[in-house]
C-alpha positions in Angstrom: 55.3 -139.7 -210.6 59.1 -141.9 -210.7 61.6 -139.9 -209.3 64.4 -138.4 -211.4 67.7 -140.0 -211.8 70.7 -139.1 -214.3 71.2 -141.9 -217.5 74.7 -141.3 -218.4 75.9 -144.6 -218.7 79.3 -143.3 -217.2 77.3 -141.8 -214.2 75.7 -145.4 -213.7 79.0 -147.1 -213.4 80.4 -144.5 -210.8 77.4 -145.2 -208.5 78.4 -148.7 -209.4 81.6 -148.6 -208.4 80.7 -147.2 -205.0 78.0 -150.4 -203.9 81.1 -152.5 -205.1 83.6 -150.7 -203.0 80.8 -150.8 -200.1 80.7 -154.8 -200.5 84.3 -155.4 -200.9 84.6 -153.1 -197.5 82.1 -154.8 -195.6 83.9 -158.3 -196.3 86.9 -156.7 -195.2 85.4 -156.0 -191.9 83.1 -159.3 -191.4 86.7 -161.2 -192.0 88.5 -158.6 -189.7 86.1 -159.5 -186.8 86.1 -163.2 -187.8 90.3 -162.7 -187.2 89.8 -161.0 -184.3 87.5 -163.6 -182.3 89.7 -166.2 -183.5 92.8 -164.9 -182.2 90.9 -164.9 -179.1 89.6 -168.2 -178.8 93.0 -169.2 -179.9 95.4 -167.2 -178.1 96.6 -166.5 -181.5 98.6 -163.1 -180.7 100.1 -163.6 -184.5 96.5 -163.5 -186.0 95.7 -160.3 -183.5 98.4 -158.1 -184.5 97.0 -158.8 -188.3 94.2 -157.9 -187.4 95.5 -154.9 -186.4 97.8 -154.3 -189.4 95.0 -154.9 -192.2 93.0 -151.8 -190.8 94.9 -149.7 -192.5 93.5 -151.3 -195.9 89.9 -150.5 -194.5 91.1 -147.1 -193.7 92.5 -146.0 -197.3 89.6 -147.9 -198.7 87.3 -145.9 -196.5 89.1 -142.9 -197.7 89.1 -144.0 -201.8 84.5 -144.4 -201.4 84.1 -141.4 -199.4 86.5 -139.2 -202.2 83.8 -141.0 -204.9 80.7 -140.2 -202.9 81.9 -136.5 -202.7 83.2 -136.3 -206.5 79.8 -137.1 -207.3 77.7 -134.4 -205.1 80.0 -132.0 -206.9 80.2 -132.7 -210.3 77.1 -134.6 -210.6 74.5 -132.1 -208.2 72.3 -135.7 -208.1 68.5 -135.6 -207.1 66.2 -137.6 -205.3 66.7 -141.7 -205.2 70.3 -140.7 -206.6 71.4 -138.0 -203.9 69.8 -140.6 -201.1 71.9 -143.4 -202.3 75.2 -141.4 -202.4 74.0 -140.0 -198.9 73.5 -143.8 -197.7 76.9 -144.8 -198.8 78.4 -142.0 -196.8 76.6 -143.0 -194.1 77.4 -147.1 -194.8 80.9 -146.4 -195.2 81.3 -144.3 -191.8 79.8 -147.4 -190.2 81.9 -150.0 -191.7 85.1 -148.0 -191.0 84.0 -148.0 -187.5 83.3 -151.6 -187.6 87.0 -151.8 -188.9 87.7 -150.2 -185.8 86.0 -152.2 -183.3 87.6 -155.4 -184.6 91.0 -153.8 -183.8 89.7 -153.5 -180.2 88.8 -156.7 -180.2 92.1 -158.0 -181.2 93.7 -155.7 -179.1 92.7 -157.2 -176.0 92.7 -160.4 -177.3 96.9 -160.0 -177.3 96.6 -158.7 -173.5 94.3 -162.2 -172.7 96.8 -164.1 -174.1 99.2 -163.7 -171.2 96.8 -164.7 -168.2 95.2 -167.8 -167.9 91.5 -168.2 -168.8 88.4 -167.3 -166.6 86.5 -169.9 -168.7 86.1 -171.5 -172.3 84.4 -168.3 -174.4 81.2 -169.2 -175.5 78.8 -166.2 -175.6 81.5 -164.1 -177.5 82.0 -166.1 -180.0 78.4 -166.1 -180.7 78.0 -162.7 -180.2 80.2 -162.6 -183.0 78.8 -164.6 -185.0 75.5 -162.9 -184.9 77.3 -159.5 -185.7 78.6 -160.3 -188.8 75.3 -162.1 -190.0 73.7 -159.0 -189.3 76.6 -156.6 -191.0 76.0 -159.0 -194.6 72.4 -159.3 -194.6 72.0 -155.1 -194.4 74.5 -154.7 -196.8 72.6 -157.6 -198.9 69.5 -155.2 -197.8 71.6 -152.1 -199.3 72.3 -154.0 -202.6 68.9 -155.7 -203.4 66.8 -152.8 -202.3 65.4 -154.6 -199.5 63.5 -152.7 -196.7 61.9 -156.6 -195.2 66.2 -157.4 -194.8 66.8 -154.0 -192.7 64.0 -154.5 -190.8 65.2 -158.2 -190.3 68.4 -156.5 -189.1 66.7 -154.2 -186.6 64.9 -157.1 -184.8 68.1 -159.2 -184.8 69.9 -156.4 -182.6 68.2 -157.7 -179.6 69.5 -160.8 -179.4 73.3 -159.1 -178.9 71.9 -157.3 -176.6 70.7 -160.0 -174.2 73.8 -162.1 -175.1 76.0 -158.6 -173.8 73.9 -158.1 -170.4 74.1 -162.3 -170.1 78.3 -161.8 -170.6 77.7 -159.0 -167.9 76.1 -160.9 -165.4 78.3 -164.1 -165.4 81.2 -162.3 -165.6 79.8 -160.0 -162.7 79.7 -162.9 -160.5 83.0 -164.5 -161.3 84.6 -160.6 -160.1 82.5 -161.5 -157.0 83.5 -164.8 -156.6 87.7 -164.1 -157.4 88.5 -160.6 -157.0 91.7 -161.6 -158.9 89.7 -162.3 -162.0 88.4 -158.9 -161.8 91.4 -157.4 -164.5 90.6 -160.5 -167.4 86.8 -160.1 -166.4 86.5 -156.7 -167.8 88.5 -156.8 -170.5 85.9 -159.6 -171.7 83.4 -156.7 -170.9 85.1 -154.7 -173.2 85.1 -157.0 -175.9 81.6 -157.8 -175.5 80.7 -154.1 -175.5 82.3 -154.0 -178.6 80.4 -156.6 -180.1 77.1 -154.6 -179.3 78.3 -151.6 -180.6 78.9 -153.7 -184.3 75.6 -154.5 -184.4 74.2 -151.2 -183.3 76.7 -150.0 -186.4 74.9 -152.8 -188.6 71.6 -151.2 -187.7 72.7 -148.1 -188.5 73.5 -149.4 -192.2 70.0 -151.0 -192.1 68.4 -148.0 -191.1 70.2 -145.8 -193.8 68.7 -148.5 -196.2 65.2 -148.0 -195.5 66.1 -144.2 -195.6 67.5 -145.0 -199.1 64.3 -146.8 -200.7 61.8 -145.1 -198.7 63.1 -142.1 -197.7 61.7 -142.4 -194.2 64.3 -141.7 -191.5 63.9 -144.7 -188.9 66.7 -144.8 -187.0 64.5 -143.7 -183.6 61.6 -145.6 -184.4 60.2 -148.8 -182.8 61.6 -152.3 -184.5 58.3 -153.1 -184.7 57.4 -150.1 -187.2 56.1 -151.2 -190.6 58.5 -149.3 -193.0 57.7 -150.6 -196.4 
C-alpha cells in the first residue's frame, strides 16, 4: 500500500525549496572545507580568515532551513513519507552546519600554523579532505535521488578516513618523540585531522538519515555491511 502524501502544489514547492536549500548549504560547506585546506597548505591566512567570516552565511541558511521545516510541521502536519522527509531535512541541516564549524576550526588552525615552520609537506591531510568532501557530495546526492546504495557507499568510505586519521596520528607521534620542539605543531595538525574525521562522521550521519527517509529503517548503529535496501 502506497504511503499517503500531500498533493498540494504549493506544499510540493515548499518541500522542493527545502531540498534546494540543503543542496546549496552542502555546496557552501564543501567549499569551506576546500578553502580551509588550501589555506593550510599554502599558508594563506587571508583565505583562512575568509572561511571564518563566511561561516556566518552558513549559520544564517541553517536557521532559514530549520524555520521552514518547523513551519511545515506546524501548518501542514505531514504524515508517513513526507514526515520522514522533514525529519531527515532537519537532521541533515544540523550535520551540514556542524561541518561548516569544522571547516572554521581547520581555518583557525591554519592561521596558527602559518606562523610556524612546517614539520613536513601535507600529504594525508589533503587526501582526507578530498575523501570527506566526496562523502558529503555523495550523501546529498543520495538524499536528492533517494538512493540507499549510494548512502551505503558513504558509510563504507568512512573507513578510509579513519585509516588516514590513524596514519596521521602515528606519523606525528614519531615526529614528537624525535623532536619535542615539534610537539605543539604536531598536536595542532592532529586536531585538523580529527576535524576531518568528524566531518566524515557527519557525512555518514546524513547517509544514515537518507536510509531512514527512504526505507523507514534506522541504521546509524548497524554494521556497514548490513543490507538496508
